[in-house]
Each structure stands twice: as structure tokens, then as C-alpha cells.
VEXDREN-2710 file (C-alpha; in Angstrom, 1 decimal):
% VEXDREN-2710
k/r/px/py/pz
1/MET/11.1/21.2/-46.5
2/ALA/9.6/17.9/-47.7
3/PRO/5.8/17.9/-48.5
4/THR/3.4/15.8/-46.5
5/ILE/1.0/13.5/-48.2
6/PHE/-2.1/12.2/-46.4
7/ILE/-3.2/8.6/-47.7
8/SER/-5.9/6.6/-46.1
9/ALA/-7.2/3.1/-47.1
10/GLY/-9.5/1.0/-44.7
11/GLU/-10.1/-2.4/-46.4
12/ALA/-7.8/-5.0/-47.5
13/SER/-8.0/-4.0/-51.4
14/GLY/-7.6/-0.2/-50.9
15/GLU/-4.7/-0.9/-48.4
16/HIS/-2.9/-3.0/-51.0
17/TYR/-3.4/0.0/-53.6
18/GLY/-2.4/2.3/-50.9
19/ALA/1.0/0.5/-50.2
20/LEU/1.7/0.5/-54.1
21/LEU/0.9/4.1/-54.2
22/VAL/3.2/5.2/-51.3
23/SER/5.9/3.2/-52.9
24/ALA/5.3/4.6/-56.4
25/LEU/5.1/8.5/-55.0
26/LYS/8.7/7.6/-53.0
27/GLN/10.3/6.3/-56.2
28/ARG/9.1/9.4/-58.4
29/LEU/10.2/11.9/-55.7
30/ALA/13.5/10.1/-55.2
31/LYS/14.4/10.7/-59.0
32/SER/14.4/14.4/-58.4
33/GLY/16.4/13.8/-55.0
34/ARG/13.4/14.6/-52.8
35/ASN/11.2/12.9/-50.2
36/ALA/8.0/13.1/-48.6
37/ALA/6.3/12.5/-45.3
38/PHE/3.2/9.9/-45.7
39/PHE/0.8/9.6/-42.7
40/GLY/-3.0/8.7/-42.4
41/MET/-4.9/5.5/-42.1
42/GLY/-3.8/2.0/-43.5
43/GLY/-2.9/-1.6/-42.8
44/PRO/0.4/-3.5/-42.4
45/ARG/1.3/-3.2/-46.1
46/MET/0.9/0.6/-46.1
47/ALA/2.9/0.9/-42.8
48/ALA/5.6/-1.3/-44.3
49/ALA/5.8/0.8/-47.6
50/GLY/6.4/4.0/-45.4
51/LEU/3.2/5.4/-44.0
52/GLU/2.9/6.6/-40.4
53/ARG/-0.5/5.0/-39.4
54/VAL/-2.6/7.3/-37.3
55/VAL/-5.3/4.7/-37.4
56/ARG/-5.0/1.1/-38.3
57/ALA/-7.3/0.0/-41.0
58/GLU/-8.2/-3.3/-39.3
59/ASP/-9.6/-1.4/-36.3
60/VAL/-12.3/0.4/-38.5
61/ALA/-13.1/-2.2/-41.3
62/VAL/-16.7/-3.1/-40.6
63/MET/-19.7/-3.2/-43.0
64/GLY/-23.3/-3.2/-43.1
65/ILE/-26.1/-1.1/-41.4
66/THR/-26.5/-2.9/-38.0
67/GLU/-22.7/-3.9/-38.1
68/VAL/-21.6/-0.1/-38.5
69/ILE/-24.2/1.0/-35.5
70/ARG/-22.7/-1.7/-33.2
71/HIS/-19.2/-0.4/-33.7
72/LEU/-20.0/3.3/-34.0
73/PRO/-18.1/4.3/-30.8
74/ARG/-14.8/2.9/-31.9
75/ILE/-15.4/4.3/-35.4
76/TYR/-16.0/7.5/-34.2
77/ARG/-13.0/7.6/-31.6
78/GLU/-10.7/6.7/-34.7
79/PHE/-12.2/9.1/-36.8
80/ARG/-11.6/11.9/-34.4
81/ARG/-8.2/10.9/-34.2
82/LEU/-7.7/11.2/-37.9
83/LYS/-9.3/14.6/-38.0
84/GLN/-6.9/15.8/-35.3
85/SER/-4.0/14.6/-37.1
86/ILE/-4.9/16.4/-40.2
87/ARG/-5.4/19.7/-38.3
88/ASP/-2.0/19.1/-36.5
89/HIS/-0.1/18.2/-39.7
90/ARG/-1.9/20.0/-42.4
91/PRO/-0.9/17.9/-45.4
92/ASP/-0.2/19.3/-48.9
93/VAL/-2.4/16.9/-50.6
94/ALA/-4.7/14.0/-49.7
95/VAL/-5.6/10.7/-51.4
96/LEU/-8.6/8.9/-50.0
97/ILE/-9.0/5.3/-51.4
98/ASP/-12.7/4.0/-51.4
99/PHE/-14.1/3.6/-47.8
100/PRO/-16.6/6.4/-48.3
101/ASP/-18.4/6.4/-45.0
102/ILE/-15.3/7.9/-43.4
103/HIS/-13.5/9.4/-46.3
104/PHE/-16.3/11.8/-47.4
105/LYS/-16.3/13.3/-43.9
106/LEU/-12.5/13.6/-44.3
107/ALA/-12.9/15.2/-47.6
108/SER/-15.0/17.9/-46.2
109/GLU/-12.3/18.7/-43.5
110/PHE/-9.5/18.8/-46.2
111/HIS/-11.7/21.0/-48.2
112/ARG/-12.3/23.2/-45.3
113/LEU/-8.4/23.5/-44.9
114/GLY/-7.9/24.2/-48.4
115/VAL/-6.0/20.8/-48.9
116/PRO/-6.5/19.2/-52.5
117/VAL/-8.5/15.9/-52.4
118/ILE/-7.9/12.9/-54.6
119/PHE/-10.5/10.0/-54.2
120/PHE/-9.1/6.8/-55.7
121/VAL/-11.6/4.0/-56.4
122/SER/-15.1/5.4/-56.5
123/PRO/-17.7/4.6/-53.9
124/GLN/-20.6/2.9/-55.7
125/LEU/-22.7/6.0/-56.0
126/TRP/-24.1/4.9/-59.3
127/ALA/-25.7/1.9/-57.6
128/TRP/-27.1/3.7/-54.4
129/LYS/-26.9/7.0/-52.4
130/LYS/-26.8/9.0/-55.6
131/HIS/-27.6/12.0/-53.4
132/ARG/-23.9/11.7/-52.2
133/ILE/-22.7/13.1/-55.5
134/LYS/-23.2/16.4/-54.0
135/LEU/-20.2/15.6/-51.6
136/VAL/-17.9/14.7/-54.6
137/GLN/-19.1/17.9/-56.4
138/GLN/-18.1/20.0/-53.3
139/HIS/-15.2/18.4/-51.7
140/VAL/-13.2/16.2/-54.4
141/ASP/-10.9/17.7/-56.7
142/ARG/-10.2/14.6/-58.7
143/MET/-12.2/11.4/-58.9
144/LEU/-10.1/8.5/-60.3
145/VAL/-12.3/5.4/-61.2
146/ILE/-11.1/2.0/-61.8
147/PHE/-14.2/0.7/-64.0
148/PRO/-14.8/2.3/-67.1
149/PHE/-18.6/2.8/-67.0
150/GLU/-17.8/5.0/-64.0
151/GLU/-16.1/8.1/-65.8
152/PRO/-19.2/9.0/-67.9
153/PHE/-21.4/9.0/-64.6
154/TYR/-19.3/11.3/-62.9
155/ARG/-18.4/13.5/-65.8
156/GLU/-22.1/13.9/-66.8
157/ARG/-22.6/15.4/-63.3
158/GLY/-19.7/17.9/-63.5
159/VAL/-17.0/16.0/-61.5
160/GLN/-13.5/15.9/-62.9
161/ALA/-13.2/12.2/-63.3
162/GLU/-10.8/9.7/-65.2
163/PHE/-10.7/6.1/-65.8
164/VAL/-7.3/5.1/-64.9
165/GLY/-7.6/1.5/-65.3
166/HIS/-7.8/-1.2/-62.5
167/PRO/-4.6/-1.8/-60.4
168/LEU/-5.0/-5.6/-60.4
169/ALA/-5.0/-5.4/-64.2
170/ASP/-1.6/-4.2/-64.2
171/LEU/-0.5/-7.1/-62.1
172/PRO/1.5/-10.1/-63.8
173/LEU/0.2/-13.5/-63.1
174/PRO/1.8/-15.0/-60.2
175/GLU/5.0/-16.9/-61.1
176/LEU/5.0/-19.3/-58.2
177/SER/4.7/-22.8/-59.5
178/ARG/1.9/-25.1/-58.6
179/GLU/4.3/-27.5/-57.2
180/ARG/6.1/-24.8/-55.0
181/PHE/2.7/-23.5/-54.0
182/ALA/1.7/-27.0/-52.9
183/ALA/4.9/-27.3/-51.0
184/ASP/4.5/-24.2/-49.2
185/ASN/0.9/-24.8/-48.2
186/GLY/0.7/-28.6/-47.4
187/LEU/-1.2/-29.2/-50.5
188/HIS/-1.0/-32.2/-53.2
189/SER/-0.2/-30.7/-56.6
190/SER/-2.1/-33.7/-58.4
191/LYS/-5.5/-33.0/-56.6
192/THR/-8.2/-30.5/-57.6
193/TRP/-8.0/-27.3/-55.8
194/ILE/-11.0/-25.2/-55.2
195/GLY/-10.6/-21.7/-53.8
196/LEU/-12.7/-20.5/-50.9
197/LEU/-12.7/-16.7/-50.6
198/PRO/-15.5/-15.6/-47.9
199/GLY/-14.6/-12.0/-47.7
200/SER/-11.8/-10.0/-46.0
201/ARG/-13.7/-8.5/-43.2
202/PRO/-14.3/-10.5/-39.8
203/LYS/-18.1/-10.0/-40.1
204/GLU/-18.3/-11.0/-43.8
205/ILE/-16.2/-14.1/-42.9
206/ARG/-18.6/-15.1/-40.2
207/ASP/-21.6/-14.5/-42.5
208/ASN/-20.1/-16.3/-45.4
209/LEU/-17.7/-18.9/-44.6
210/PRO/-20.2/-21.5/-42.6
211/GLU/-22.2/-21.9/-45.9
212/ILE/-19.0/-22.1/-48.1
213/LEU/-17.8/-24.8/-45.7
214/ALA/-21.0/-26.8/-46.0
215/ALA/-20.8/-26.6/-49.8
216/ALA/-17.3/-27.8/-49.6
217/GLU/-18.5/-30.7/-47.6
218/LEU/-20.9/-31.6/-50.3
219/LEU/-18.7/-31.2/-53.1
220/ALA/-16.1/-33.7/-51.1
221/LYS/-18.9/-36.4/-50.7
222/PRO/-18.7/-39.3/-52.9
223/ALA/-20.5/-38.7/-56.3
224/GLY/-20.5/-42.1/-57.9
225/LYS/-18.6/-42.2/-61.1
226/SER/-18.8/-38.5/-61.9
227/ARG/-15.4/-37.4/-63.5
228/PHE/-13.9/-34.6/-65.6
229/GLU/-11.4/-34.8/-68.0
230/SER/-8.4/-32.5/-66.7
231/HIS/-7.5/-31.3/-63.2
232/GLN/-5.1/-28.5/-64.6
233/PRO/-5.7/-25.0/-63.2
234/PRO/-6.7/-22.5/-65.9
235/ALA/-3.0/-21.3/-65.7
236/LEU/-1.6/-24.6/-66.9
237/LYS/-4.0/-25.1/-69.7
238/ALA/-1.6/-23.9/-72.5
239/SER/1.2/-26.0/-71.1
240/LYS/2.0/-29.6/-72.1
241/THR/1.7/-30.9/-68.5
242/SER/-0.3/-33.9/-68.4
243/VAL/-2.4/-34.6/-65.3
244/PRO/-4.2/-38.0/-65.0
245/THR/-7.9/-38.1/-64.8
246/LEU/-9.2/-38.8/-61.3
247/PRO/-12.4/-39.2/-59.6
248/PHE/-14.6/-36.2/-59.2
249/ASN/-15.2/-37.0/-55.7
250/ASN/-12.6/-37.5/-52.6
251/ASP/-9.9/-35.9/-54.7
252/PHE/-10.4/-32.2/-53.6
253/GLU/-8.3/-29.8/-51.5
254/PHE/-9.8/-26.4/-50.5
255/VAL/-7.7/-23.3/-50.2
256/LEU/-8.6/-20.3/-48.1
257/PRO/-6.8/-17.2/-48.4
258/LEU/-6.6/-15.1/-45.3
259/ALA/-6.8/-11.1/-45.8
260/ALA/-3.7/-9.3/-44.9
261/THR/-6.1/-6.6/-42.9
262/LEU/-7.1/-9.5/-40.4
263/ASN/-5.2/-9.3/-37.0
264/ALA/-3.9/-12.2/-35.1
265/ILE/-7.0/-12.7/-33.0
266/GLN/-9.1/-12.6/-36.2
267/ARG/-7.1/-15.1/-37.9
268/GLU/-7.3/-17.5/-35.0
269/GLN/-11.1/-16.9/-35.2
270/VAL/-11.1/-17.9/-38.8
271/ARG/-9.0/-21.0/-37.8
272/ARG/-11.4/-22.2/-35.3
273/LEU/-14.3/-21.5/-37.5
274/VAL/-12.6/-23.8/-40.2
275/GLU/-12.0/-26.4/-37.5
276/SER/-15.6/-26.4/-36.1
277/ARG/-17.5/-26.1/-39.5
278/GLY/-15.1/-27.9/-41.8
279/ALA/-13.9/-30.8/-39.6
280/GLY/-12.5/-33.4/-41.6
281/LEU/-12.2/-31.5/-44.9
282/PRO/-8.7/-30.9/-46.4
283/ILE/-8.7/-27.2/-46.2
284/ARG/-5.4/-25.2/-46.2
285/LEU/-5.2/-21.4/-44.8
286/VAL/-2.9/-19.6/-47.1
287/GLU/-1.6/-16.0/-47.3
288/ASP/-1.6/-15.5/-51.2
289/ALA/-5.0/-15.0/-52.6
290/ARG/-3.9/-14.2/-56.3
291/ALA/-1.6/-17.6/-56.4
292/ALA/-4.7/-19.5/-54.6
293/LEU/-7.0/-18.2/-57.6
294/PHE/-4.2/-18.8/-60.2
295/HIS/-3.9/-22.4/-59.2
296/ALA/-7.5/-23.4/-58.2
297/ARG/-9.6/-25.0/-60.7
298/ALA/-12.6/-22.9/-59.6
299/SER/-13.6/-20.9/-56.7
300/VAL/-16.5/-19.5/-54.4
301/VAL/-16.0/-15.9/-53.9
302/ALA/-17.7/-13.5/-51.7
303/SER/-18.8/-10.3/-53.7
304/GLY/-16.2/-7.7/-53.7
305/THR/-12.7/-7.0/-54.9
306/ALA/-11.8/-10.8/-54.8
307/THR/-14.3/-11.3/-57.8
308/VAL/-12.2/-9.1/-59.8
309/GLU/-9.2/-10.7/-59.0
310/ALA/-10.8/-14.0/-60.0
311/ALA/-12.0/-12.3/-63.3
312/LEU/-8.5/-10.9/-64.1
313/ILE/-6.7/-14.2/-63.3
314/GLY/-9.4/-16.0/-65.3
315/ASN/-10.4/-18.4/-62.6
316/PRO/-14.0/-19.6/-63.1
317/PHE/-16.2/-18.8/-60.0
318/VAL/-19.4/-18.3/-58.1
319/VAL/-20.3/-15.3/-56.4
320/VAL/-21.8/-15.4/-53.0
321/TYR/-22.9/-12.8/-50.4
322/ARG/-24.9/-12.5/-47.4
323/VAL/-25.4/-9.6/-45.1
324/SER/-27.9/-9.1/-42.1
325/PRO/-31.6/-9.0/-42.7
326/ILE/-32.0/-5.4/-42.1
327/THR/-29.1/-4.4/-44.4
328/TYR/-30.5/-6.6/-47.2
329/TRP/-34.0/-5.2/-46.8
330/VAL/-32.7/-1.5/-47.1
331/ALA/-30.4/-2.5/-50.0
332/LYS/-33.2/-4.1/-52.0
333/ARG/-35.1/-0.8/-51.9
334/VAL/-32.4/1.6/-52.6
335/VAL/-29.8/-0.3/-55.0
336/LYS/-30.8/0.0/-58.8
337/ILE/-28.4/-2.1/-60.6
338/PRO/-29.2/-5.3/-62.7
339/HIS/-26.1/-7.3/-61.1
340/VAL/-24.2/-7.7/-57.9
341/ALA/-20.9/-9.3/-59.2
342/MET/-18.6/-6.5/-60.4
343/ALA/-17.7/-9.0/-63.3
344/ASN/-21.3/-8.8/-64.6
345/LEU/-21.6/-5.2/-64.2
346/ILE/-18.5/-4.7/-66.5
347/ALA/-19.8/-7.1/-68.9
348/ASP/-23.3/-5.7/-68.6
349/LYS/-24.7/-9.3/-68.5
350/ARG/-24.7/-12.5/-66.5
351/VAL/-21.3/-13.9/-66.7
352/VAL/-20.6/-15.6/-63.3
353/PRO/-23.4/-17.1/-61.1
354/GLU/-24.8/-14.8/-58.4
355/LEU/-26.1/-16.4/-55.1
356/ILE/-27.2/-13.6/-52.8
357/GLN/-28.8/-13.8/-49.4
358/ASP/-31.5/-16.4/-49.6
359/GLU/-30.1/-18.0/-52.6
360/PHE/-26.7/-18.4/-50.9
361/THR/-27.0/-22.2/-50.0
362/ALA/-24.5/-25.0/-50.0
363/SER/-26.7/-26.9/-52.6
364/ASN/-26.8/-24.0/-54.8
365/ILE/-23.1/-23.5/-54.6
366/VAL/-22.4/-27.1/-55.7
367/ARG/-24.9/-26.9/-58.4
368/GLU/-23.4/-23.7/-60.1
369/LEU/-19.8/-25.0/-59.4
370/GLU/-19.9/-28.5/-60.7
371/PRO/-20.5/-27.3/-64.4
372/LEU/-17.4/-25.3/-64.3
373/LEU/-15.0/-28.2/-63.2
374/PRO/-14.8/-30.3/-66.5
375/ASP/-13.5/-29.2/-69.6
376/GLY/-16.6/-28.3/-71.7
377/PRO/-18.8/-25.3/-72.9
378/PRO/-19.8/-23.9/-69.5
379/ARG/-16.1/-23.7/-68.3
380/GLN/-15.0/-22.4/-71.7
381/SER/-17.6/-19.9/-72.2
382/MET/-17.0/-18.3/-68.7
383/MET/-13.2/-18.0/-69.4
384/LYS/-13.9/-16.4/-72.7
385/GLU/-16.1/-13.9/-71.0
386/LEU/-13.5/-13.4/-68.1
387/ALA/-10.8/-12.6/-70.7
388/ALA/-12.9/-10.0/-72.1
389/ILE/-13.4/-8.2/-68.8
390/ARG/-9.7/-8.3/-68.5
391/GLY/-9.3/-6.1/-71.7
392/LEU/-11.8/-3.8/-70.5
393/LEU/-10.0/-3.2/-67.1
394/ARG/-6.7/-2.3/-68.5
395/GLY/-5.8/1.3/-68.6
396/ASN/-4.3/3.4/-71.2
397/GLY/-0.7/2.5/-71.2
398/TYR/0.4/5.0/-68.6
399/GLU/4.0/4.5/-67.3
400/GLY/3.9/2.5/-64.0
401/GLY/0.3/1.6/-65.0
402/THR/-2.9/2.6/-63.1
403/ILE/-0.8/3.3/-59.8
404/GLY/1.7/5.1/-61.8
405/ARG/-1.0/7.4/-63.1
406/VAL/-2.4/7.9/-59.8
407/ALA/1.0/9.0/-58.5
408/GLU/1.4/11.2/-61.4
409/ILE/-2.0/13.1/-60.6
410/THR/-1.1/13.4/-56.8
411/LEU/2.2/15.0/-57.9
412/GLN/0.4/17.4/-59.9
413/LEU/-2.0/18.5/-57.2
414/LEU/1.0/18.5/-54.7
415/SER/2.9/20.8/-57.2
416/SER/-0.1/23.4/-57.1
417/THR/0.3/23.8/-53.1
418/ALA/4.2/23.9/-53.4
419/PRO/5.9/27.2/-52.9
420/ALA/7.3/29.1/-55.9
421/GLY/10.3/27.3/-57.6
422/VAL/9.3/23.9/-56.2
423/GLU/7.0/22.7/-58.7
424/GLN/9.3/21.9/-61.3
425/THR/11.1/19.8/-58.8
426/VAL/8.2/17.9/-57.7
427/LEU/7.2/17.0/-61.2
428/SER/10.4/16.3/-62.5
END
């Protein structure tokens, strides 16, 4: 009988990792002539990879205290559906990817049923809610972390944790040429592209995008004779391509990637917001965030996984973020870390500017972004620091990289629940 694997992710980044993991597990099982049934919570990419979605990730992806309270009835309804599916189909192993508010509760249910639990992508317990470490100690069999400083945090507290590397560090740089990306998205390859990444959740986008658009408007206004030497994106710096020096002003185009977890209605809301707040600005909505970061001269990025993507690609950026006043008030009193941006936490110093809450203004964005555009010490210094971060996030040379290691551990735990005689087949 084919084993059953439960995989759950609730946000854009975790959903991407979940899709890769389903594919990796299917490939490894196929080598031994086996297959598995996959079910749980995920987005469209996980569904395309072969996950039977009991709950759609896009229906539960909310953030912040007031935001969660407002959506509690729907979240609770979807959570009950997940729990019922677990009882009905009792999987052989469960992989929970980030999204702790729901996944810690699911881990408790799995533990009660005797199902091994892998938690992939640690919640930020090292920053706040350290009391939740008890839930990990009691209900999680393996904690697989993607930042190097997280492994000692858990091991010192008796949790079987392993730094498996960051999945994004395994990805090759986009092969899509600048010219092809321009043609596909109605851009001009000779112009200076600025990435605008306001977040992946609808609430984040509503909170962050208007101020980002205001910054884009300021940046696009005439700026006298202000110029910079090269409009080449970071990825083209090593090439012999020559791009003519052009005026700093009036030569910008703005690239805004849409998260895969946004549904059709939410995407239309983003378009309307751009049309109303960014009227007249040359803004292009695109699907490929990594290609946008790869080809952009610099970017404005909401705090989250996109900041790690920008760091790994080597795109200079400014971090911004805003939440509700209540959420921020609580966070200021419970979060005990020196930085907000993950790039700064990994480097253990301020590498990229952070504009959070009241400091997140259009004028501050432009003030921090402008020095990163011309070739010069600020830009070169940041790119050097981002390269160092990229080295820290690479795993230990596992076959198949980070996702391959997660798949390997999943099959190891799967074998521990398999009937006698099946274990060798599962691991082969």
C-alpha cells in the first residue's frame, strides 16, 4: 500500500518549498518503483506538483494580531477541515512548513495520533514567543532550520534540529535575459528598473504598497542633473555589455511581482491600487519575482522571504514594513532582536537599511535608495556584504540541496512507520 504524506504550507515562500518537496519525494520514491499519496494545505504550485489540497493556502494567509482576529471564523473553519482530514486519512508522516499559528496546533494533533512530525522552516521563536519552545520539544520530531544561527538555539534546548541550508540558495540565477524579460513584460531594456516588492499577503500589500508607490513617484520626478554611471543590473556587471549613461530622472521603470498565492480577486485589487496610487508611473506587474530582482538596479522590499531572495541574488535593496499600531505596539515589547531584516540578522550587523513603521515614508525610501543606484562605495559595499550572506546560507553539499535533504529526512521518518520489509524499499 502506498504511504500517505501530509504536507502543509500557508504562505507564498513556504508554498514554493512545499511544491519542490512534493516533487523531490515523488522522484525519490519513483526510483524504487513506489509512489505516495500527498494531501494537506497548500497553494497552486503544490497542487500542480501533486498535493491534494484539503485547504487552499490563499484562504488562510493572514498576518498580525488584529488581522488574525478579524479572520478567525474562516481560519478556524479551515483548521477544523484539516484536522478532520488528518483523522480520516491518518498519514504516515507529516511535514509542516513555517506558518506556526496553525501548524503548532496540527503538530499536537499528529503527536496525539503517533504520526512523526517534521517542522521545516523554523518559526521565529528566537525573536519572540520563546515559551513556544515547549510545543516544539513535545510535538516535533525533527526541526529543520534554514538559517545557521537557528540550529544552536534549538539544540541548546534539547530539540533535534539541523541546519539544512536555505532552499533559495540552491537555485541557479535566472537564465531569462534582460531583453526577453523586457519583451515579456512591456519594459524597455535600456531603462533603469526598480523592483517594488510590497509583500505576498493582501493585508501586507495594502499596508505597504501605497507608500512604496509614493516613493516611486518621488524617484521619478525630475532631479536636475543628477546622474549615475551605469544602468546595468547587478547580473550584467561582469559582462561586456555597454549601457549608455542616461539621466537619473525620468528614465525609471518599476517592476512589481505578484505573489503566486494571490487569487484572481486579490490580483485585481493590486492592479486597482497601482492604477489609483501610481497613476502615470511606468509600473509593470510581473509574475517572476526572482527575474525581477535579478534584473532590477535596486529594490524596495517588504520584510520577509523576499529580502532573502534579494540578498541571494545580490540585488541592493531597502527593507520596509508596516503593521497595525496594535501589532507593532505588542511586537516592540516582546521582540528582542537587534534587527528586523533577515539579511541583517544573518550578518549580525546592519547591511541593508530598515524602514519600519513610522520610519517607512516615501522620502526616507528615496533617501536610502538613491545612494545604491550609482556605481560607488555604498553600492559596492552592500553587494559585497550580500555575497557573504549568500555563502552563509548554502547547505552542506547534500544531493539535491536543501530540499533533497528534507526529502531524505522525510523518507527516514516514513520508514520508521512502515511495516517490516518495506523500510529498505522506501529508502532505496
